[in-house]
N, C-alpha and C positions, 0 to 999 in steps of 0.2 A: 755478250760477255760469257766467258767460260766459267762454270762453277766447279769448285774443287769437290772431289768425292772422298769418301772414307777410304783410307789406305790401311791394309793389314800389314803391320811391321813384323809380326811374329805370330805364333800360335795364340798368344794371350794379349798382345799389345796392338793397339790401333791408333791411328790419327784421324780424327773426324772433325771437319770444320764446324760441325754443329755442337760439338762437345769440347768444353774448355779451350775454345778458340783454336782448335786444331792441334793442341799440345798432345803428345803421346800419353795415352791412358790405358789402363787395363780394361779389356773388353767387358762390357756390361756394367762398368762403374764410371765414376768421375774421379777416380783416384789417379793422380798424375804420376807418371813414372819418375819424374825428377824428384818428387817428394820421397818416394821409396828409396831412390838411390842416395838421397841425402842421409837417410837413416843408416843405410848400409855403410856409407862413408864414415859415419860417426861410430861405427863398430857395434851397432845394435844387433842383437840376436834376431835371426829371421823369424823365429816363433814369436818374439815380442812384436816385430813389425806386423805380422799377420794378425795378432790379437789387437793391435792398435787400430786396425781397419776392420775389426769385428769379424775376422776370418773371411772377408770377401776376396782376399788374395792369399795365396799359399806359397810354399817353398818353390814350386814349379814356376809360378809367375814371377817371383822375385829373382830366381835364377835366370830366367829369360831376360829380364831387365838388365841384370849385371852382364850377361853375355852380349847383348846388343850394344850396351855402352862400351864394353871392352872392344868389340869389333869396330865400332865407330872410331874409337881412339886410335886403334892400330891403323885403320884406313887413313885417318887424318895425318898421322905421323909418317906413314910409308911413302908419302908423295915427295 
């Protein structure tokens, strides 16, 4: 049986089967990208989001999550 390995999705984002069932998280945390994207979609200020997670993620990390989500949507709709 082949075991899945950690995949680096960006500079700050990883998918590791040992962390949060392989859902994308911010490296070194258990903060799921989908949770942060939910706050972004709700119009929350990125500084507020960072403070919500005790500063464990910052603007660069949030920006990367938004960019990756945007690219995924473009790829999905371009087919």
